[in-house]
Steps between C-alpha positions, in 0.01 A plus 500: 500500500638839402568792733212712370252216533603446862458872568154501343392199707626670816321823406171318447538323834569826685205674334271214604627519860436876500144444378440229760620726781287790377197271518601392852527866605157580359343203677672583829380862485140382461511320834346668803838510673774486236847394608697817426841343558422225250387755242818703560709185450330425167546861385874481574527172307312649204734801496806275499359287218410809297859622532622158386259506203636839393856370522422185302319701231808721474717188460274373220521832315877515556535158342333625183767770459247785486689778676 
């Protein structure tokens, strides 16, 4: 498997994890007493994954030699 294909697979996985956590946050906020620390934890994870997605997208573009 080539480098770009591995990056694309990883990107898709991270995007799915971000979506799953956003759903979890929405469901938790609907509860009568939402667990704020759990929501905060998920938000931090989402932020880290979004940063990683940006970096991986940059690496894909870099590989195409489009400066």
